[in-house]
C-alpha positions in Angstrom: -45.5 106.1 48.9 -48.2 107.9 50.4 -51.5 106.7 48.7 -53.3 108.7 45.9 -56.3 109.1 48.4 -54.2 110.7 50.9 -52.3 113.4 48.3 -53.5 116.8 47.3 -52.9 117.8 43.9 -53.5 121.5 43.0 -54.5 122.3 39.3 -54.2 125.8 38.2 -56.6 126.3 35.3 -58.4 123.3 36.0 -61.6 124.6 34.7 -60.5 125.3 31.2 -60.6 122.7 28.2 -57.6 120.8 29.1 -58.1 121.4 32.7 -61.5 119.4 33.2 -59.7 116.4 31.3 -56.9 116.7 33.6 -59.1 116.7 36.9 -60.9 113.7 35.4 -57.5 111.7 34.9 -56.4 112.8 38.3 -59.5 111.8 40.0 -59.9 108.2 38.2 -56.4 107.7 40.2 -58.1 108.8 43.4 -55.7 112.0 44.1 -58.0 114.6 46.1 -57.8 117.6 43.5 -57.8 121.4 44.6 -58.9 123.5 41.6 -57.5 126.9 41.8 -59.4 129.3 39.3 -60.7 133.1 39.6 -64.2 132.2 40.0 -65.0 129.0 42.2 -68.4 129.4 41.9 -68.0 128.6 37.6 -66.3 125.6 38.6 -69.1 123.4 40.4 -69.3 121.4 37.4 -66.0 119.6 37.9 -67.4 117.7 41.2 -69.3 115.2 39.1 -65.9 114.1 38.1 -64.9 112.5 41.2 -66.1 111.0 44.3 -68.3 113.4 46.6 -65.5 115.7 48.6 -62.7 114.9 46.2 -62.8 117.8 44.0 -62.8 121.2 45.6 -62.5 124.7 44.0 -60.6 127.6 45.6 -59.8 131.2 44.5 -56.4 132.1 43.1 -55.5 135.2 40.9 -52.1 134.8 39.3 -52.0 138.4 39.9 -52.2 138.1 43.7 -49.4 136.1 44.8 -50.9 135.6 48.5 -53.9 134.0 46.9 -51.6 131.4 44.8 -49.7 131.0 48.0 -52.9 129.9 49.7 -54.3 127.6 47.0 -50.6 126.0 46.9 -50.4 125.4 50.6 -50.5 121.6 51.7 -50.5 120.3 48.3 -48.1 117.4 47.1 -48.0 118.2 43.7 -48.8 121.5 41.7 -50.2 121.3 37.9 -49.9 124.6 36.2 -52.5 124.9 32.9 -52.9 128.3 32.7 -52.3 130.2 29.3 -53.8 132.1 26.7 -53.5 132.3 22.8 -54.6 136.1 22.5 -54.0 139.1 25.0 -56.9 140.9 26.3 -57.1 143.2 29.1 -54.7 142.6 32.2 -54.5 139.3 30.6 -51.4 139.9 28.8 -49.2 137.1 27.5 -46.4 138.4 30.1 -49.1 138.7 33.0 -50.3 135.0 32.8 -47.2 133.0 30.9 -44.3 134.7 32.9 -45.3 136.2 36.0 -48.2 133.8 36.6 -46.0 130.9 36.0 -43.5 132.5 38.2 -45.6 133.2 40.9 -46.9 129.6 40.6 -43.6 128.1 40.8 -42.0 129.9 43.6 -45.2 129.4 45.7 -44.5 125.8 45.4 -40.5 126.2 46.1 -41.8 127.8 49.3 -43.8 125.0 50.4 -41.2 122.4 49.5 -43.1 120.9 46.7 -40.7 119.5 43.7 -43.4 117.5 41.9 -44.5 120.3 39.6 -46.0 120.1 36.1 -46.4 122.8 33.5 -48.0 122.6 30.4 -46.3 124.9 27.8 -46.4 124.6 24.0 -44.6 123.5 20.9 -42.6 126.4 19.8 -41.9 127.8 22.9 -38.4 130.0 22.3 -36.7 132.5 23.4 -35.7 133.8 19.8 -39.2 133.6 18.7 -40.4 136.4 16.2 -43.9 135.8 18.4 -44.7 137.1 21.6 -46.7 134.3 22.5 -43.6 131.6 22.1 -41.4 133.8 23.5 -43.3 134.5 26.8 -44.3 130.6 26.9 -40.2 130.1 26.8 -39.9 132.7 29.5 -42.1 131.1 31.7 -40.7 128.0 31.4 -37.3 129.5 32.3 -38.7 130.7 35.5 -40.4 127.6 36.8 -36.9 126.0 36.2 -35.3 128.5 38.3 -37.5 127.8 41.2 -38.1 124.0 40.7 -35.5 122.5 39.0 -37.4 118.8 38.5 -40.2 120.5 37.3 -41.9 118.7 34.1 -42.5 120.6 31.4 -44.8 119.0 28.6 -45.4 121.1 25.4 -48.1 119.9 23.2 -49.1 120.9 19.5 -52.6 121.8 18.7 -54.6 120.2 21.1 -58.0 119.1 19.9 -61.3 117.6 21.6 -64.8 118.2 22.0 -64.3 121.9 23.1 -61.2 122.8 21.0 -60.8 126.1 19.8 -59.5 125.0 16.6 -61.8 122.4 14.7 -64.9 123.8 16.3 -63.5 127.3 15.2 -63.5 126.7 11.3 -66.1 124.1 11.2 -68.3 127.1 12.9 -66.9 129.4 9.7 -67.6 126.7 7.4 -71.0 127.2 8.5 -71.3 130.6 7.6 -68.7 131.7 5.0 -68.3 130.7 1.4 -64.5 130.2 1.9 -62.2 129.1 4.4 -58.3 131.2 4.7 -55.5 129.1 4.2 -52.8 131.3 5.8 -49.6 131.1 4.2 -51.1 129.1 1.7 -52.0 126.3 4.1 -48.6 124.7 4.2 -47.7 125.1 8.1 -47.6 121.7 9.4 -49.2 120.5 12.7 -49.3 117.2 14.8 -52.8 117.6 16.6 -53.0 115.6 19.7 -56.1 114.5 21.5 -56.7 116.4 24.8 -57.4 112.8 26.9 -53.8 112.0 25.7 -52.2 115.2 27.2 -54.2 115.1 30.3 -53.0 111.4 30.6 -49.5 112.8 30.2 -49.8 115.5 33.0 -51.4 112.5 35.3 -48.3 110.3 34.5 -46.1 113.4 35.5 -48.1 113.9 38.8 -47.9 109.9 39.6 -43.8 110.4 39.3 -43.9 108.0 36.0 -41.7 110.6 34.1 -38.4 111.8 34.0 -37.7 114.6 36.5 -36.8 118.0 35.1 -37.3 116.8 31.6 -39.3 118.6 28.7 -41.7 116.7 26.7 -43.1 117.3 23.4 -46.8 116.1 22.7 -48.2 115.4 19.4 -50.3 113.0 18.2 -49.7 110.0 15.5 -50.3 112.0 12.2 -48.9 115.3 10.9 -51.2 117.1 8.8 -50.7 120.8 7.0 -53.0 123.3 7.4 -54.5 122.6 4.4 -55.3 119.1 5.1 -56.9 119.9 8.5 -59.3 122.5 6.7 -60.2 119.6 4.3 -60.9 117.2 7.3 -62.6 119.7 8.9 -65.1 120.2 5.6 -65.4 116.4 5.1 -66.7 115.7 8.8 -69.0 118.9 8.8 -70.0 117.8 5.2 -69.6 121.6 3.9 -68.3 122.4 0.6 -66.2 125.2 0.3 -63.5 127.1 -1.1 -60.0 126.8 0.4 -58.6 130.3 -0.1 -55.0 130.7 0.1 -53.9 134.0 2.2 -50.4 135.1 2.1 -48.8 136.2 5.4 -48.3 139.8 4.8 -52.2 140.0 3.6 -53.3 137.9 6.8 -51.0 140.1 9.1 -53.0 143.1 7.4 -56.2 141.4 7.9 -55.6 140.7 11.7 -54.2 143.8 12.4 -57.7 145.4 11.1 -59.5 142.5 13.2 -57.7 143.6 16.0 -58.6 147.4 15.7 -62.5 146.3 15.1 -62.4 144.4 18.5 -60.4 147.1 20.2 -62.7 149.9 19.3 -65.8 147.9 19.9 -64.8 146.8 23.2 -65.1 143.3 21.9 -68.9 143.4 20.8 -68.6 143.5 16.7 -66.1 140.8 16.2 -67.3 137.2 16.6 -65.1 134.8 18.4 -64.7 132.5 15.3 -63.2 135.6 13.4 -60.8 136.7 15.7 -57.2 136.5 14.5 -54.0 138.4 15.6 -50.9 139.5 14.0 -49.2 137.3 16.6 -51.1 134.1 15.9 -50.1 134.7 12.2 -46.6 134.9 13.2 -47.1 131.6 14.7 -48.1 130.0 11.7 -45.2 130.7 10.1 -43.2 127.8 11.9 -44.2 124.2 11.6 -46.0 122.9 15.2 -44.5 119.3 15.5 -42.6 117.2 18.0 -38.7 117.8 16.9 -36.4 114.9 15.9 -34.4 115.6 19.5 -37.5 114.6 21.3 -37.8 111.3 19.7 -34.7 110.3 19.7 -34.6 110.9 23.7 -38.0 109.0 24.3 -39.8 112.8 25.2 -42.8 112.1 23.6 -46.2 110.3 24.0 -45.0 107.5 22.5 -42.1 107.7 25.1 -44.0 107.3 27.7 -46.4 104.5 26.8 -49.4 106.6 25.7 -50.7 105.6 22.2 -52.2 108.8 20.8 -55.7 109.0 19.6 -56.2 109.7 16.0 -57.9 112.7 14.7 -60.2 110.5 12.5 -61.2 108.7 15.6 -62.0 111.7 17.8 -63.2 114.6 15.8 -66.3 113.2 14.0 -67.8 112.7 17.6 -68.2 116.2 17.9 -68.2 118.2 14.7 -71.1 116.5 13.4 -73.4 119.3 15.0 -71.8 121.6 12.2 -73.8 119.4 9.6 -76.9 120.8 8.1 -79.1 117.8 9.8 -76.7 117.2 12.8 -76.2 113.7 13.7 -79.0 112.6 11.1 -76.9 113.5 8.1 -74.0 111.3 6.6 -70.5 112.4 6.4 -69.6 113.2 3.3 -67.4 110.6 1.3 -64.2 111.3 1.0 
């Protein structure tokens, strides 16, 4: 077995929310890490996560296969973390989650790389009414066609210090008198800590997971959308009305937000308020680990990772949304 210090792992999307945690997990194991991003100059903050020279950023754009091929060449393993929650300009679901994933996998195949780890999402389904979910499934299929031994990880909502879920709704609670409960707040989620997802990726790179398998990653707790909003308000120490918003009305509102965002070139719509019709469609289905994945041991528990709870992590970064920050006590239950 080649020592980790002599292996190069190329990580696409390594400068993002999940990416920085994956880079840290791989660096701790001693791997040499090549971070493939569109703007290498904006990824320099990753270097302190490892030893001098251990982490190196290179330019790669998924729309240009030659740049992808250059980033992959000479690697021992490849990790793809690239994905989007909403389309913007050339960054369409099809371009990023299908064609982009395909370009990376085909480059890995050309260079004889069989250790390939792809992070998708719970809910990826070729028959889903959501474009996001359909393109996630199409991306998985493209990867399987090129690298049959690829390991696919499907996390539920990922939470952590820079997440786009708890931070987003805590920010809304700071300025709005209510929080919307889309679909009444009954949709179930199984939030998973970003550090646990990163550990799963690192285990896959290590070769400790089943080749060619699809794992579903969820935390130790299943919560409804309403319960997650209640946790957010409790930690942020804010009292806000939880307003049920039926799916048809939520879809209408999202369509209006999309129109405003388009005609204003994104200048009038704060990021915390951005909601798309496709995201509303996603909320119509529960986002939890399947019984089949549990039965086959294709979960965090099955790979020996004890997931962190929401209560153990979220207060460590949502305190900033309290009126007095870390100096204010959390509201009593």
